[in-house]
C-alpha positions as CSV (number, residue, x, y, z in Angstrom):
1,X,11.2,-67.9,113.2
2,X,7.8,-68.3,111.5
3,X,7.4,-69.5,108.0
4,X,4.2,-68.7,106.0
5,X,3.4,-70.0,102.5
6,X,1.0,-69.1,99.7
7,X,0.5,-70.0,96.0
8,X,-1.1,-67.8,93.3
9,X,-1.8,-68.1,89.6
10,X,-2.2,-65.6,86.8
11,X,-2.5,-65.8,83.0
12,X,-0.6,-64.9,79.9
13,X,-1.4,-62.3,77.3
14,X,-0.6,-61.3,73.7
15,X,-0.1,-57.9,72.2
16,X,-2.7,-56.0,70.3
17,X,-0.8,-52.7,70.5
18,X,2.7,-52.5,71.8
19,X,3.3,-49.6,74.1
20,X,7.0,-48.9,73.5
21,X,6.4,-46.3,70.7
22,X,3.5,-44.3,72.1
23,X,3.3,-45.3,75.8
24,X,-0.2,-46.7,75.3
25,X,-0.7,-50.4,74.9
26,X,-3.4,-53.1,74.5
27,X,-3.4,-56.8,75.3
28,X,-5.6,-59.8,75.0
29,X,-5.5,-62.3,77.9
30,X,-5.0,-65.9,77.1
31,X,-5.2,-69.2,79.0
32,X,-1.5,-69.8,79.5
33,X,-0.9,-69.9,83.3
34,X,2.0,-69.0,85.5
35,X,2.0,-70.1,89.1
36,X,4.0,-68.5,92.0
37,X,4.7,-70.1,95.3
38,X,6.2,-68.0,98.1
39,X,7.6,-69.0,101.5
40,X,8.2,-66.1,103.8
41,X,10.4,-66.3,106.9
42,X,10.0,-63.4,109.4
43,X,13.8,-63.1,109.8
44,X,16.6,-61.4,107.9
45,X,18.4,-63.5,105.4
46,X,18.8,-64.5,101.8
47,X,16.2,-65.0,99.1
48,X,16.1,-68.2,96.9
49,X,14.5,-67.8,93.5
50,X,13.6,-70.6,91.2
51,X,12.0,-70.7,87.7
52,X,10.6,-74.1,86.6
53,X,12.5,-75.8,89.4
54,X,15.9,-74.3,88.5
55,X,17.7,-71.8,90.7
56,X,17.7,-68.3,89.0
57,X,18.9,-64.8,89.7
58,X,15.8,-62.6,89.3
59,X,15.9,-58.9,90.0
60,X,12.3,-58.7,88.9
61,X,11.2,-61.3,91.4
62,X,13.2,-59.6,94.2
63,X,11.8,-56.1,93.4
64,X,8.3,-57.6,93.3
65,X,8.6,-59.3,96.7
66,X,10.1,-56.3,98.4
67,X,7.4,-54.0,97.0
68,X,4.6,-56.4,97.9
69,X,5.8,-56.7,101.5
70,X,6.0,-53.0,101.7
71,X,2.4,-52.6,100.3
72,X,1.3,-54.9,103.2
73,X,2.7,-52.4,105.7
74,X,5.8,-54.5,106.6
75,X,9.5,-54.0,106.4
76,X,11.0,-56.0,103.5
77,X,14.4,-56.1,105.3
78,X,12.8,-58.1,108.0
79,X,12.0,-61.0,105.7
80,X,13.7,-63.7,103.7
81,X,12.5,-66.8,102.0
82,X,11.9,-68.7,98.7
83,X,10.0,-67.7,95.6
84,X,9.3,-70.3,92.9
85,X,7.5,-69.6,89.6
86,X,6.3,-72.3,87.3
87,X,5.1,-71.9,83.7
88,X,4.7,-73.9,80.6
89,X,4.9,-70.7,78.5
90,X,8.2,-70.1,76.6
91,X,10.1,-67.3,78.5
92,X,11.5,-64.2,76.9
93,X,9.7,-64.4,73.5
94,X,7.0,-61.8,74.0
95,X,4.3,-63.8,75.8
96,X,4.2,-61.6,79.0
97,X,5.8,-64.2,81.3
98,X,7.6,-61.4,83.3
99,X,4.3,-59.7,84.0
100,X,2.6,-63.0,84.7
101,X,5.3,-63.9,87.2
102,X,5.4,-60.5,88.9
103,X,1.6,-60.3,89.4
104,X,1.4,-63.9,90.6
105,X,4.3,-63.3,93.1
106,X,2.6,-60.1,94.4
107,X,-0.7,-62.0,95.1
108,X,1.2,-64.9,96.7
109,X,3.2,-62.5,99.0
110,X,0.0,-60.8,100.1
111,X,-1.5,-64.3,100.8
112,X,1.5,-65.4,102.8
113,X,1.2,-62.2,104.9
114,X,-2.5,-63.1,105.7
115,X,-4.3,-61.2,103.1
116,X,-6.7,-63.5,101.2
117,X,-8.2,-60.7,99.2
118,X,-6.1,-58.4,97.2
119,X,-6.5,-55.0,95.6
120,X,-5.9,-55.4,91.8
121,X,-4.7,-51.8,91.5
122,X,-2.0,-52.4,94.2
123,X,-0.9,-55.6,92.4
124,X,-0.6,-53.8,89.1
125,X,1.3,-50.9,90.8
126,X,3.6,-53.4,92.4
127,X,4.3,-55.2,89.0
128,X,4.9,-51.9,87.2
129,X,7.3,-50.5,89.8
130,X,9.2,-53.8,90.0
131,X,9.4,-54.0,86.1
132,X,10.8,-50.5,85.9
133,X,13.2,-50.9,88.8
134,X,14.6,-54.2,87.5
135,X,14.8,-53.1,83.9
136,X,12.4,-55.9,82.8
137,X,10.3,-53.3,80.9
138,X,10.8,-50.0,79.2
139,X,7.3,-48.6,80.0
140,X,6.5,-50.6,83.1
141,X,4.3,-53.0,81.1
142,X,1.0,-52.0,82.7
143,X,-0.8,-53.3,79.6
144,X,0.8,-56.7,80.0
145,X,0.2,-56.9,83.8
146,X,-3.4,-55.9,83.3
147,X,-3.9,-58.7,80.8
148,X,-2.2,-61.3,83.1
149,X,-4.1,-60.2,86.2
150,X,-7.5,-59.1,85.0
151,X,-8.3,-61.2,82.0
152,X,-10.2,-59.9,78.9
153,X,-9.1,-57.0,76.7
154,X,-7.1,-54.3,78.4
155,X,-6.0,-50.9,77.1
156,X,-3.7,-48.8,79.2
157,X,-1.7,-45.6,79.3
158,X,1.5,-47.0,80.7
159,X,3.2,-43.6,81.2
160,X,0.2,-42.3,83.2
161,X,-0.2,-45.7,84.9
162,X,-3.9,-45.8,84.0
163,X,-6.1,-48.6,82.8
164,X,-8.1,-46.8,80.1
165,X,-10.4,-49.7,79.3
166,X,-10.9,-53.2,80.6
167,X,-13.5,-55.4,78.9
168,X,-14.3,-59.1,78.9
169,X,-14.4,-61.1,75.7
170,X,-18.0,-61.4,74.5
171,X,-17.2,-65.0,73.4
172,X,-14.3,-67.4,73.6
173,X,-11.9,-67.3,70.7
174,X,-9.1,-69.6,69.7
175,X,-5.5,-68.3,69.9
176,X,-2.6,-69.9,68.1
177,X,0.9,-68.8,69.0
178,X,4.0,-69.5,66.9
179,X,7.5,-69.1,68.3
180,X,10.0,-68.9,65.5
181,X,13.7,-69.9,65.9
182,X,14.7,-66.2,65.6
183,X,16.2,-64.8,68.8
184,X,14.5,-62.0,70.6
185,X,15.8,-58.6,69.6
186,X,14.8,-57.0,72.9
187,X,18.4,-56.3,73.9
188,X,19.0,-54.3,70.7
189,X,16.0,-52.0,71.1
190,X,16.6,-48.3,71.0
191,X,13.5,-46.8,72.5
192,X,14.2,-43.3,71.1
193,X,14.1,-44.6,67.5
194,X,11.0,-46.7,68.1
195,X,9.2,-43.6,69.6
196,X,9.4,-42.0,66.2
197,X,6.5,-44.3,65.2
198,X,4.2,-43.1,68.0
199,X,1.9,-41.3,65.5
200,X,1.2,-44.7,63.9
201,X,0.8,-46.8,67.1
202,X,-1.5,-44.1,68.6
203,X,-3.8,-44.7,65.6
204,X,-3.8,-48.4,66.4
205,X,-4.5,-47.8,70.0
206,X,-7.5,-45.6,69.1
207,X,-8.8,-48.4,66.8
208,X,-8.6,-50.9,69.6
209,X,-10.3,-48.5,72.0
210,X,-13.2,-48.3,69.5
211,X,-13.4,-52.1,69.5
212,X,-11.5,-52.7,66.2
213,X,-9.0,-54.9,68.1
214,X,-8.0,-57.3,65.4
215,X,-7.2,-54.9,62.6
216,X,-5.2,-52.9,65.1
217,X,-3.3,-56.1,66.0
218,X,-2.5,-56.8,62.3
219,X,-1.2,-53.2,61.7
220,X,0.7,-53.2,65.0
221,X,2.3,-56.5,64.1
222,X,3.4,-55.3,60.7
223,X,4.8,-52.1,62.1
224,X,6.8,-53.7,64.9
225,X,8.0,-56.5,62.7
226,X,9.4,-54.0,60.3
227,X,11.0,-51.9,63.1
228,X,12.5,-54.9,64.9
229,X,13.5,-56.6,61.6
230,X,11.3,-59.8,62.0
231,X,9.7,-61.6,59.2
232,X,6.0,-60.4,59.0
233,X,5.1,-63.5,56.9
234,X,4.0,-65.8,59.7
235,X,1.3,-63.3,60.9
236,X,0.2,-62.5,57.3
237,X,-0.1,-66.2,56.7
238,X,-2.4,-66.5,59.7
239,X,-4.6,-63.7,58.2
240,X,-4.6,-65.6,54.9
241,X,-5.9,-68.6,56.8
242,X,-8.8,-66.7,58.2
243,X,-7.5,-65.2,61.5
244,X,-9.4,-62.3,62.9
245,X,-6.1,-60.7,63.8
246,X,-2.5,-61.7,64.0
247,X,0.8,-60.1,64.8
248,X,4.1,-59.9,66.7
249,X,3.5,-60.1,70.4
250,X,5.6,-57.8,72.5
251,X,9.2,-57.5,71.2
252,X,8.9,-61.0,69.8
253,X,9.8,-63.3,68.2
254,X,6.4,-64.9,69.2
255,X,3.5,-64.3,66.8
256,X,-0.1,-64.7,67.9
257,X,-3.2,-65.3,65.8
258,X,-6.8,-65.1,66.9
259,X,-9.5,-67.2,65.3
260,X,-13.2,-67.9,65.6
261,X,-13.6,-71.4,67.1
262,X,-15.4,-72.6,64.0
263,X,-12.2,-72.2,61.9
264,X,-10.9,-75.6,62.9
265,X,-9.6,-76.7,59.5
266,X,-7.9,-73.3,59.0
267,X,-6.3,-73.4,62.4
268,X,-4.9,-76.9,61.8
269,X,-3.6,-75.8,58.4
270,X,-1.8,-72.8,59.9
271,X,-0.3,-74.9,62.7
272,X,1.0,-77.3,60.1
273,X,2.6,-74.4,58.1
274,X,4.1,-72.8,61.1
275,X,5.5,-76.1,62.4
276,X,7.0,-76.9,59.0
277,X,8.8,-73.6,59.1
278,X,10.4,-74.5,62.4
279,X,8.1,-72.7,64.8
280,X,7.1,-74.1,68.2
281,X,3.3,-74.0,68.1
282,X,1.0,-73.5,71.0
283,X,-2.8,-73.6,70.8
284,X,-4.8,-71.9,73.5
285,X,-7.9,-69.6,73.9
286,X,-8.9,-66.2,75.2
287,X,-9.3,-65.8,78.9
288,X,-11.8,-63.8,81.0
289,X,-10.7,-65.0,84.5
290,X,-8.8,-62.9,87.0
291,X,-5.5,-64.0,88.6
292,X,-6.2,-65.7,91.9
293,X,-4.8,-66.9,95.2
294,X,-4.8,-70.7,95.1
295,X,-3.6,-71.8,98.5
296,X,-2.4,-70.5,101.8
297,X,-0.4,-72.4,104.4
C-alpha cells in the first residue's frame, strides 16, 4: 500500500447577492483561510474525516474526495484515507466554510495524486457537484466556491454553472463580520417561497454586474433578512457607520460590512456596538489571491 499526502488552502467569502431566489449570485472573497490536508491510500477501506482536529461525519467531504479522484482519471473505490480541514472561521453561519472546504479538498486530492497544477473549472465543478449531492447547498453554490477559489468579486449563474464575471478588487478594503447569537435558519428554508423574490434579487445581480456591488449588498441583505426573519439592524448600523456595503451573508446569521481602510474610527465604533450586542466580531480584508496547493508529500 502506498500513501500520498498533500495540503491546500482556499479563502472565505461573503455574499453580495444570494443565489437562492434567482439562481444567480455574487460574492466578495475575504482573507479568512481554510486548509485541507489529504492522505490517500491506494487500497480499499474507510475514510476518516476531521474538522479542526475533531472526528466528523461529512458527506460533503466524501462526495468531494470521490469526485476529485474521478476527475484525476482514477477509481474512487480503489482508495481510502484521511481528510482533515482546519479553519478559524465560524462554521455554518453563512461565511462559505463548506465551499472553502470542498475547493481546498479538491486541490489537495489532485496534489496527492501527483497533479501540482489544477484546472480551476474542474475544481469548481467538483465543489458544485459535491455540494448538490450532499445537500450542502440548494443551488450548488458556484458563487461561493468561485469566491473561495478565485479571489476577487465573482458573479455566477449557479443554475447554468457559469461564471458570468470574475474581477479582482481594485484596492484592498476592510471587512468586518459580525456573528449574532441567533441560530442559522438554513434548515427551515423553503426554496419555493424564496424564489418568489427572484424578480428583486435579479435586479441586485444586475446592479453588481454593472459594478454597483455595495448597494446591491445592502439591498440583498435587507431582502434576505426580511425573508429569513433576521434583524436587519446590525447591517443598517454598519451603513450608518460609513460602510460601503453591508448585509446578511448567505443564509446567516453572519453579517458582513465592507469599509474603506481610512474609516478606522468608524470600524472600531461598529465593532464595539456589535460586540456589546453579543456578536462575535471578526475583522479581515478583501482578497485577490487564488486558492493554492501548499505542500505535497
